[in-house]
Structure formats: C-alpha cells, structure tokens
All heavy atoms as TSV, in Angstrom:
chain	resi	resn	atom	element	x	y	z
A	1	MET	N	N	-4.901	-5.773	-5.324
A	1	MET	CA	C	-4.342	-4.722	-6.151
A	1	MET	C	C	-4.174	-5.156	-7.572
A	1	MET	O	O	-3.721	-4.437	-8.393
A	1	MET	CB	C	-2.892	-4.317	-5.573
A	1	MET	CG	C	-2.884	-3.970	-4.142
A	1	MET	SD	S	-3.648	-2.447	-3.666
A	1	MET	CE	C	-2.520	-1.277	-4.364
A	2	GLY	N	N	-4.540	-6.447	-7.913
A	2	GLY	CA	C	-4.459	-6.955	-9.177
A	2	GLY	C	C	-5.199	-6.035	-10.189
A	2	GLY	O	O	-6.263	-5.537	-9.944
A	3	GLY	N	N	-4.581	-5.791	-11.241
A	3	GLY	CA	C	-5.205	-4.908	-12.348
A	3	GLY	C	C	-4.831	-3.471	-12.197
A	3	GLY	O	O	-5.093	-2.693	-13.035
A	4	LEU	N	N	-4.264	-3.107	-11.024
A	4	LEU	CA	C	-3.962	-1.646	-10.787
A	4	LEU	C	C	-2.636	-1.435	-11.480
A	4	LEU	O	O	-1.685	-2.056	-11.185
A	4	LEU	CB	C	-3.828	-1.467	-9.248
A	4	LEU	CG	C	-3.496	0.011	-8.815
A	4	LEU	CD1	C	-4.761	0.865	-9.188
A	4	LEU	CD2	C	-3.245	0.120	-7.350
A	5	GLU	N	N	-2.601	-0.431	-12.319
A	5	GLU	CA	C	-1.373	-0.092	-12.967
A	5	GLU	C	C	-0.720	1.155	-12.534
A	5	GLU	O	O	0.461	1.435	-12.898
A	5	GLU	CB	C	-1.691	0.063	-14.589
A	5	GLU	CG	C	-2.218	-1.233	-15.165
A	5	GLU	CD	C	-2.625	-1.068	-16.621
A	5	GLU	OE1	O	-2.289	-0.016	-17.225
A	5	GLU	OE2	O	-3.193	-1.995	-17.167
A	6	TYR	N	N	-1.357	1.913	-11.702
A	6	TYR	CA	C	-0.866	3.280	-11.266
A	6	TYR	C	C	-1.518	3.576	-9.922
A	6	TYR	O	O	-2.717	3.193	-9.692
A	6	TYR	CB	C	-1.275	4.348	-12.368
A	6	TYR	CG	C	-0.981	5.672	-11.868
A	6	TYR	CD1	C	0.341	6.223	-12.028
A	6	TYR	CD2	C	-1.918	6.564	-11.354
A	6	TYR	CE1	C	0.666	7.459	-11.566
A	6	TYR	CE2	C	-1.710	7.838	-10.940
A	6	TYR	CZ	C	-0.284	8.324	-11.086
A	6	TYR	OH	O	0.020	9.551	-10.677
A	7	VAL	N	N	-0.739	4.192	-9.067
A	7	VAL	CA	C	-1.280	4.649	-7.838
A	7	VAL	C	C	-0.877	6.136	-7.700
A	7	VAL	O	O	0.268	6.463	-7.783
A	7	VAL	CB	C	-0.829	3.766	-6.664
A	7	VAL	CG1	C	0.671	3.833	-6.481
A	7	VAL	CG2	C	-1.470	4.226	-5.357
A	8	SER	N	N	-1.887	6.968	-7.448
A	8	SER	CA	C	-1.670	8.389	-7.282
A	8	SER	C	C	-1.363	8.783	-5.837
A	8	SER	O	O	-1.498	7.976	-4.988
A	8	SER	CB	C	-2.946	9.176	-7.744
A	8	SER	OG	O	-4.059	8.905	-6.893
A	9	SER	N	N	-1.098	10.031	-5.661
A	9	SER	CA	C	-0.849	10.484	-4.229
A	9	SER	C	C	-2.119	10.338	-3.465
A	9	SER	O	O	-2.130	10.119	-2.269
A	9	SER	CB	C	-0.321	11.913	-4.309
A	9	SER	OG	O	-1.259	12.824	-4.859
A	10	ALA	N	N	-3.335	10.630	-4.014
A	10	ALA	CA	C	-4.547	10.330	-3.361
A	10	ALA	C	C	-4.736	8.937	-2.952
A	10	ALA	O	O	-5.204	8.597	-1.889
A	10	ALA	CB	C	-5.770	10.774	-4.253
A	11	GLY	N	N	-4.374	7.959	-3.875
A	11	GLY	CA	C	-4.456	6.527	-3.521
A	11	GLY	C	C	-3.533	6.180	-2.364
A	11	GLY	O	O	-3.805	5.426	-1.502
A	12	LEU	N	N	-2.272	6.733	-2.288
A	12	LEU	CA	C	-1.367	6.534	-1.303
A	12	LEU	C	C	-1.926	7.086	0.022
A	12	LEU	O	O	-1.723	6.405	1.099
A	12	LEU	CB	C	0.000	7.140	-1.633
A	12	LEU	CG	C	0.809	6.557	-2.747
A	12	LEU	CD1	C	2.009	7.433	-3.082
A	12	LEU	CD2	C	1.223	5.167	-2.463
A	13	ARG	N	N	-2.507	8.181	0.021
A	13	ARG	CA	C	-3.166	8.780	1.235
A	13	ARG	C	C	-4.215	7.778	1.790
A	13	ARG	O	O	-4.237	7.583	3.005
A	13	ARG	CB	C	-3.752	10.103	0.935
A	13	ARG	CG	C	-2.771	11.270	1.184
A	13	ARG	CD	C	-3.470	12.642	1.181
A	13	ARG	NE	N	-4.385	12.882	-0.048
A	13	ARG	CZ	C	-3.976	13.366	-1.117
A	13	ARG	NH1	N	-2.737	13.620	-1.381
A	13	ARG	NH2	N	-4.853	13.561	-2.158
A	14	ILE	N	N	-5.023	7.328	0.944
A	14	ILE	CA	C	-6.112	6.322	1.362
A	14	ILE	C	C	-5.497	5.089	1.992
A	14	ILE	O	O	-5.897	4.684	3.009
A	14	ILE	CB	C	-6.984	5.956	0.194
A	14	ILE	CG1	C	-7.671	7.130	-0.425
A	14	ILE	CG2	C	-7.875	4.840	0.529
A	14	ILE	CD1	C	-9.040	7.402	-0.095
A	15	LEU	N	N	-4.485	4.521	1.374
A	15	LEU	CA	C	-3.797	3.401	1.923
A	15	LEU	C	C	-3.139	3.635	3.163
A	15	LEU	O	O	-3.107	2.808	4.116
A	15	LEU	CB	C	-2.750	2.866	0.876
A	15	LEU	CG	C	-3.385	2.163	-0.306
A	15	LEU	CD1	C	-2.262	1.877	-1.386
A	15	LEU	CD2	C	-4.096	0.929	0.024
A	16	LYS	N	N	-2.596	4.918	3.349
A	16	LYS	CA	C	-1.972	5.194	4.601
A	16	LYS	C	C	-2.951	5.335	5.721
A	16	LYS	O	O	-2.818	4.893	6.832
A	16	LYS	CB	C	-1.196	6.526	4.530
A	16	LYS	CG	C	-0.509	6.868	5.775
A	16	LYS	CD	C	0.370	8.162	5.570
A	16	LYS	CE	C	1.168	8.384	6.910
A	16	LYS	NZ	N	1.869	9.595	6.849
A	17	ARG	N	N	-4.203	5.879	5.411
A	17	ARG	CA	C	-5.273	5.992	6.361
A	17	ARG	C	C	-5.741	4.557	6.807
A	17	ARG	O	O	-6.009	4.298	7.960
A	17	ARG	CB	C	-6.428	6.711	5.862
A	17	ARG	CG	C	-6.175	8.229	5.776
A	17	ARG	CD	C	-7.399	9.019	5.277
A	17	ARG	NE	N	-7.038	10.365	5.077
A	17	ARG	CZ	C	-7.747	11.210	4.358
A	17	ARG	NH1	N	-8.749	10.798	3.750
A	17	ARG	NH2	N	-7.344	12.446	4.165
A	18	LEU	N	N	-5.877	3.697	5.763
A	18	LEU	CA	C	-6.287	2.347	6.098
A	18	LEU	C	C	-5.248	1.636	7.021
A	18	LEU	O	O	-5.651	0.988	7.931
A	18	LEU	CB	C	-6.434	1.491	4.825
A	18	LEU	CG	C	-7.743	1.827	3.935
A	18	LEU	CD1	C	-7.551	1.059	2.626
A	18	LEU	CD2	C	-8.918	1.349	4.753
A	19	TYR	N	N	-4.013	1.821	6.616
A	19	TYR	CA	C	-2.872	1.224	7.495
A	19	TYR	C	C	-2.933	1.781	8.857
A	19	TYR	O	O	-2.910	0.980	9.875
A	19	TYR	CB	C	-1.517	1.640	6.839
A	19	TYR	CG	C	-0.309	1.313	7.669
A	19	TYR	CD1	C	0.192	-0.073	7.720
A	19	TYR	CD2	C	0.231	2.331	8.412
A	19	TYR	CE1	C	1.304	-0.323	8.514
A	19	TYR	CE2	C	1.403	2.070	9.214
A	19	TYR	CZ	C	1.935	0.720	9.262
A	19	TYR	OH	O	2.895	0.359	10.054
A	20	SER	N	N	-3.128	3.025	9.048
A	20	SER	CA	C	-3.253	3.588	10.391
A	20	SER	C	C	-4.396	3.077	11.265
A	20	SER	O	O	-4.232	2.793	12.391
A	20	SER	CB	C	-3.250	5.170	10.365
A	20	SER	OG	O	-2.075	5.642	9.769
A	21	ALA	N	N	-5.529	3.023	10.519
A	21	ALA	CA	C	-6.761	2.575	11.234
A	21	ALA	C	C	-6.478	1.053	11.627
A	21	ALA	O	O	-6.902	0.608	12.763
A	21	ALA	CB	C	-7.943	2.611	10.292
A	22	MET	N	N	-5.938	0.291	10.765
A	22	MET	CA	C	-5.739	-1.139	11.110
A	22	MET	C	C	-4.727	-1.277	12.240
A	22	MET	O	O	-4.921	-2.106	13.146
A	22	MET	CB	C	-5.192	-1.990	9.882
A	22	MET	CG	C	-6.166	-2.054	8.796
A	22	MET	SD	S	-7.764	-2.853	9.273
A	22	MET	CE	C	-7.107	-4.543	9.660
A	23	ARG	N	N	-3.674	-0.480	12.275
A	23	ARG	CA	C	-2.696	-0.553	13.349
A	23	ARG	C	C	-3.277	-0.193	14.669
A	23	ARG	O	O	-3.018	-0.760	15.665
A	23	ARG	CB	C	-1.423	0.421	13.050
A	23	ARG	CG	C	-0.691	-0.050	11.885
A	23	ARG	CD	C	0.152	-1.276	12.115
A	23	ARG	NE	N	1.158	-0.755	13.071
A	23	ARG	CZ	C	2.025	-1.636	13.584
A	23	ARG	NH1	N	2.097	-2.947	13.372
A	23	ARG	NH2	N	2.903	-1.242	14.542
A	24	ARG	N	N	-4.124	0.819	14.681
A	24	ARG	CA	C	-4.814	1.276	15.917
A	24	ARG	C	C	-5.653	0.152	16.461
A	24	ARG	O	O	-5.802	0.022	17.766
A	24	ARG	CB	C	-5.744	2.447	15.710
A	24	ARG	CG	C	-4.916	3.762	15.661
A	24	ARG	CD	C	-5.913	4.945	15.680
A	24	ARG	NE	N	-6.908	4.969	14.610
A	24	ARG	CZ	C	-6.763	5.478	13.490
A	24	ARG	NH1	N	-5.599	6.084	13.183
A	24	ARG	NH2	N	-7.826	5.468	12.593
A	25	LYS	N	N	-6.181	-0.719	15.635
A	25	LYS	CA	C	-7.014	-1.871	16.135
A	25	LYS	C	C	-6.187	-3.132	16.307
A	25	LYS	O	O	-6.771	-4.166	16.500
A	25	LYS	CB	C	-8.131	-2.115	15.149
A	25	LYS	CG	C	-9.058	-0.889	15.063
A	25	LYS	CD	C	-10.197	-1.133	14.113
A	25	LYS	CE	C	-11.039	0.137	14.063
A	25	LYS	NZ	N	-12.444	-0.128	14.197
A	26	GLY	N	N	-4.823	-3.024	16.102
A	26	GLY	CA	C	-3.983	-4.192	16.323
A	26	GLY	C	C	-3.883	-5.109	15.088
A	26	GLY	O	O	-3.411	-6.212	15.206
A	27	GLY	N	N	-4.341	-4.618	13.955
A	27	GLY	CA	C	-4.243	-5.465	12.766
A	27	GLY	C	C	-3.164	-4.990	11.869
A	27	GLY	O	O	-2.305	-4.315	12.072
A	28	SER	N	N	-3.221	-5.687	10.659
A	28	SER	CA	C	-2.150	-5.485	9.645
A	28	SER	C	C	-2.983	-5.231	8.272
A	28	SER	O	O	-4.165	-5.566	8.141
A	28	SER	CB	C	-1.302	-6.663	9.447
A	28	SER	OG	O	-0.589	-6.910	10.613
A	29	LEU	N	N	-2.272	-4.589	7.316
A	29	LEU	CA	C	-2.830	-4.423	6.055
A	29	LEU	C	C	-1.936	-5.228	5.059
A	29	LEU	O	O	-0.775	-5.023	5.001
A	29	LEU	CB	C	-2.854	-2.965	5.653
A	29	LEU	CG	C	-3.555	-2.547	4.351
A	29	LEU	CD1	C	-5.025	-2.992	4.306
A	29	LEU	CD2	C	-3.443	-1.161	4.121
A	30	PHE	N	N	-2.652	-6.166	4.305
A	30	PHE	CA	C	-1.852	-6.967	3.325
A	30	PHE	C	C	-2.354	-6.486	1.972
A	30	PHE	O	O	-3.483	-6.227	1.688
A	30	PHE	CB	C	-2.290	-8.440	3.392
A	30	PHE	CG	C	-1.779	-9.064	4.674
A	30	PHE	CD1	C	-2.424	-8.944	5.907
A	30	PHE	CD2	C	-0.593	-9.766	4.710
A	30	PHE	CE1	C	-2.042	-9.556	6.998
A	30	PHE	CE2	C	-0.128	-10.387	5.849
A	30	PHE	CZ	C	-0.855	-10.297	7.027
A	31	LEU	N	N	-1.342	-6.363	1.052
A	31	LEU	CA	C	-1.602	-5.938	-0.358
A	31	LEU	C	C	-1.297	-7.179	-1.247
A	31	LEU	O	O	-0.127	-7.727	-1.060
A	31	LEU	CB	C	-0.852	-4.738	-0.720
A	31	LEU	CG	C	-1.039	-3.477	0.147
A	31	LEU	CD1	C	-0.240	-2.294	-0.419
A	31	LEU	CD2	C	-2.542	-3.075	0.118
A	32	LYS	N	N	-2.201	-7.562	-2.034
A	32	LYS	CA	C	-2.065	-8.741	-2.836
A	32	LYS	C	C	-1.960	-8.370	-4.335
A	32	LYS	O	O	-2.541	-7.451	-4.837
A	32	LYS	CB	C	-3.250	-9.644	-2.610
A	32	LYS	CG	C	-3.146	-10.947	-3.416
A	32	LYS	CD	C	-4.238	-11.830	-3.084
A	32	LYS	CE	C	-4.175	-13.119	-3.902
A	32	LYS	NZ	N	-5.289	-13.918	-3.652
A	33	ASP	N	N	-1.043	-9.085	-5.068
A	33	ASP	CA	C	-0.942	-8.871	-6.528
A	33	ASP	C	C	-0.524	-7.499	-6.978
A	33	ASP	O	O	-0.986	-6.963	-7.889
A	33	ASP	CB	C	-2.213	-9.339	-7.293
A	33	ASP	CG	C	-2.572	-10.821	-7.017
A	33	ASP	OD1	O	-1.642	-11.582	-6.825
A	33	ASP	OD2	O	-3.766	-11.082	-7.115
A	34	VAL	N	N	0.461	-6.915	-6.273
A	34	VAL	CA	C	0.928	-5.539	-6.624
A	34	VAL	C	C	1.937	-5.747	-7.841
A	34	VAL	O	O	2.945	-6.553	-7.741
A	34	VAL	CB	C	1.726	-4.921	-5.432
A	34	VAL	CG1	C	2.212	-3.663	-5.823
A	34	VAL	CG2	C	0.693	-4.803	-4.287
A	35	ASN	N	N	1.641	-5.040	-8.865
A	35	ASN	CA	C	2.570	-5.172	-10.081
A	35	ASN	C	C	3.825	-4.329	-9.844
A	35	ASN	O	O	3.947	-3.546	-9.019
A	35	ASN	CB	C	1.830	-4.817	-11.357
A	35	ASN	CG	C	1.622	-3.300	-11.628
A	35	ASN	OD1	O	2.320	-2.403	-11.089
A	35	ASN	ND2	N	0.675	-2.972	-12.479
A	36	LYS	N	N	4.808	-4.547	-10.762
A	36	LYS	CA	C	6.082	-3.958	-10.565
A	36	LYS	C	C	6.073	-2.466	-10.627
A	36	LYS	O	O	6.751	-1.821	-9.766
A	36	LYS	CB	C	6.984	-4.436	-11.719
A	36	LYS	CG	C	8.439	-4.042	-11.670
A	36	LYS	CD	C	9.250	-4.557	-12.744
A	36	LYS	CE	C	10.642	-4.083	-12.722
A	36	LYS	NZ	N	11.518	-4.600	-13.767
A	37	ALA	N	N	5.312	-1.837	-11.389
A	37	ALA	CA	C	5.252	-0.338	-11.514
A	37	ALA	C	C	4.789	0.221	-10.200
A	37	ALA	O	O	5.292	1.174	-9.677
A	37	ALA	CB	C	4.469	0.073	-12.680
A	38	VAL	N	N	3.649	-0.400	-9.735
A	38	VAL	CA	C	3.114	0.151	-8.400
A	38	VAL	C	C	3.998	-0.100	-7.281
A	38	VAL	O	O	4.179	0.731	-6.368
A	38	VAL	CB	C	1.643	-0.483	-8.210
A	38	VAL	CG1	C	1.117	-0.075	-6.852
A	38	VAL	CG2	C	0.666	-0.059	-9.321
A	39	MET	N	N	4.731	-1.281	-7.300
A	39	MET	CA	C	5.706	-1.601	-6.179
A	39	MET	C	C	6.747	-0.524	-6.199
A	39	MET	O	O	7.265	-0.230	-5.139
A	39	MET	CB	C	6.228	-3.031	-6.375
A	39	MET	CG	C	7.048	-3.443	-5.293
A	39	MET	SD	S	5.986	-3.512	-3.736
A	39	MET	CE	C	7.092	-4.182	-2.685
A	40	GLU	N	N	7.174	-0.159	-7.400
A	40	GLU	CA	C	8.320	0.847	-7.412
A	40	GLU	C	C	7.838	2.192	-6.764
A	40	GLU	O	O	8.620	2.856	-6.034
A	40	GLU	CB	C	8.660	1.025	-8.889
A	40	GLU	CG	C	9.504	-0.038	-9.384
A	40	GLU	CD	C	9.928	0.106	-10.861
A	40	GLU	OE1	O	9.692	1.347	-11.458
A	40	GLU	OE2	O	10.403	-0.787	-11.530
A	41	VAL	N	N	6.577	2.541	-6.966
A	41	VAL	CA	C	5.999	3.707	-6.350
A	41	VAL	C	C	6.097	3.555	-4.846
A	41	VAL	O	O	6.466	4.451	-4.053
A	41	VAL	CB	C	4.559	4.031	-6.834
A	41	VAL	CG1	C	4.020	5.199	-5.942
A	41	VAL	CG2	C	4.639	4.442	-8.274
A	42	PHE	N	N	5.715	2.419	-4.308
A	42	PHE	CA	C	5.712	2.125	-2.872
A	42	PHE	C	C	7.196	2.278	-2.349
A	42	PHE	O	O	7.331	2.760	-1.283
A	42	PHE	CB	C	5.145	0.754	-2.547
A	42	PHE	CG	C	3.608	0.692	-2.708
A	42	PHE	CD1	C	3.041	-0.413	-3.238
A	42	PHE	CD2	C	2.817	1.575	-2.155
A	42	PHE	CE1	C	1.677	-0.583	-3.310
A	42	PHE	CE2	C	1.368	1.548	-2.307
A	42	PHE	CZ	C	0.808	0.429	-2.842
A	43	GLU	N	N	8.067	1.722	-3.136
A	43	GLU	CA	C	9.461	1.655	-2.614
A	43	GLU	C	C	10.077	3.071	-2.646
A	43	GLU	O	O	10.725	3.532	-1.625
A	43	GLU	CB	C	10.297	0.799	-3.536
A	43	GLU	CG	C	10.026	-0.743	-3.367
A	43	GLU	CD	C	10.597	-1.648	-4.318
A	43	GLU	OE1	O	11.120	-1.150	-5.347
A	43	GLU	OE2	O	10.475	-2.871	-4.099
A	44	VAL	N	N	9.808	3.826	-3.711
A	44	VAL	CA	C	10.348	5.205	-3.809
A	44	VAL	C	C	9.751	6.123	-2.771
A	44	VAL	O	O	10.433	6.956	-2.158
A	44	VAL	CB	C	10.083	5.785	-5.266
A	44	VAL	CG1	C	10.377	7.275	-5.242
A	44	VAL	CG2	C	10.978	4.968	-6.168
A	45	THR	N	N	8.550	5.932	-2.371
A	45	THR	CA	C	7.901	6.850	-1.419
A	45	THR	C	C	8.093	6.360	0.030
A	45	THR	O	O	7.632	7.078	0.952
A	45	THR	CB	C	6.343	6.944	-1.707
A	45	THR	OG1	O	5.759	5.615	-1.650
A	45	THR	CG2	C	6.086	7.557	-3.019
A	46	GLY	N	N	8.608	5.161	0.309
A	46	GLY	CA	C	8.812	4.654	1.585
A	46	GLY	C	C	7.553	3.937	2.015
A	46	GLY	O	O	7.637	3.481	3.255
A	47	PHE	N	N	6.570	3.665	1.318
A	47	PHE	CA	C	5.341	2.987	1.622
A	47	PHE	C	C	5.568	1.516	1.724
A	47	PHE	O	O	4.742	0.837	2.398
A	47	PHE	CB	C	4.203	3.358	0.701
A	47	PHE	CG	C	3.456	4.651	1.135
A	47	PHE	CD1	C	4.158	5.848	1.050
A	47	PHE	CD2	C	2.171	4.650	1.431
A	47	PHE	CE1	C	3.555	6.999	1.351
A	47	PHE	CE2	C	1.457	5.848	1.722
A	47	PHE	CZ	C	2.189	7.061	1.708
A	48	ALA	N	N	6.513	1.029	1.037
A	48	ALA	CA	C	6.755	-0.395	1.013
A	48	ALA	C	C	6.946	-1.041	2.404
A	48	ALA	O	O	6.565	-2.155	2.668
A	48	ALA	CB	C	7.962	-0.792	0.101
A	49	GLY	N	N	7.541	-0.183	3.271
A	49	GLY	CA	C	7.810	-0.734	4.650
A	49	GLY	C	C	6.566	-0.818	5.536
A	49	GLY	O	O	6.586	-1.448	6.514
A	50	MET	N	N	5.493	-0.145	5.072
A	50	MET	CA	C	4.260	-0.175	5.847
A	50	MET	C	C	3.434	-1.495	5.723
A	50	MET	O	O	2.823	-1.898	6.639
A	50	MET	CB	C	3.386	1.007	5.468
A	50	MET	CG	C	3.707	2.286	6.066
A	50	MET	SD	S	2.356	3.385	5.691
A	50	MET	CE	C	3.170	4.743	5.071
A	51	PHE	N	N	3.455	-1.940	4.549
A	51	PHE	CA	C	2.541	-3.019	4.147
A	51	PHE	C	C	3.296	-4.363	4.119
A	51	PHE	O	O	4.406	-4.426	3.930
A	51	PHE	CB	C	1.907	-2.798	2.868
A	51	PHE	CG	C	1.344	-1.348	2.709
A	51	PHE	CD1	C	1.818	-0.443	1.926
A	51	PHE	CD2	C	0.196	-1.047	3.492
A	51	PHE	CE1	C	1.291	0.876	1.842
A	51	PHE	CE2	C	-0.385	0.167	3.435
A	51	PHE	CZ	C	0.118	1.135	2.634
A	52	GLN	N	N	2.380	-5.387	4.154
A	52	GLN	CA	C	2.854	-6.785	3.921
A	52	GLN	C	C	2.272	-7.169	2.612
A	52	GLN	O	O	1.123	-6.905	2.318
A	52	GLN	CB	C	2.329	-7.731	4.972
A	52	GLN	CG	C	2.857	-7.320	6.354
A	52	GLN	CD	C	2.408	-8.308	7.419
A	52	GLN	OE1	O	2.393	-9.466	7.195
A	52	GLN	NE2	N	2.120	-7.753	8.574
A	53	PHE	N	N	3.159	-7.651	1.731
A	53	PHE	CA	C	2.767	-8.019	0.333
A	53	PHE	C	C	2.661	-9.579	0.198
A	53	PHE	O	O	3.523	-10.339	0.700
A	53	PHE	CB	C	3.776	-7.521	-0.620
A	53	PHE	CG	C	3.905	-6.028	-0.546
A	53	PHE	CD1	C	4.880	-5.415	0.260
A	53	PHE	CD2	C	3.083	-5.198	-1.399
A	53	PHE	CE1	C	4.969	-4.018	0.341
A	53	PHE	CE2	C	3.147	-3.819	-1.251
A	53	PHE	CZ	C	4.100	-3.268	-0.497
A	54	ILE	N	N	1.494	-9.995	-0.343
A	54	ILE	CA	C	1.267	-11.373	-0.654
A	54	ILE	C	C	0.986	-11.632	-2.033
A	54	ILE	O	O	0.624	-10.764	-2.788
A	54	ILE	CB	C	0.232	-11.945	0.352
A	54	ILE	CG1	C	-1.151	-11.231	0.163
A	54	ILE	CG2	C	0.688	-11.911	1.673
A	54	ILE	CD1	C	-2.269	-11.813	0.837
C-alpha cells in the first residue's frame, strides 16, 4: 500500500472481494505500509477489522 494516498469506494470494494476470496481459501490478507490518511478511511468504514496490517 506504500505510496497510496487515497482509497475510493471502488478500491474498498476490490479489497473486500480479495479479503472474501482469501477467507474462503483459508488465507488472510495483509496490508503493508498503509499511510495515516488511508488507515483513517479503513477505521471509519469498519474495514480496519478485516485486514492485518504490517
């Protein structure tokens, strides 16, 4: 996620689909280098609880 300064609703939908696909296969989705502004979007939308951040 390094270099990403903004995430739109379309980006959130894609990440949710990736998360769901990984869960169905028994996996996890890790997001790396999430900046503060993007993290705030994840927190406000409730997406922060879906992902693991490294």
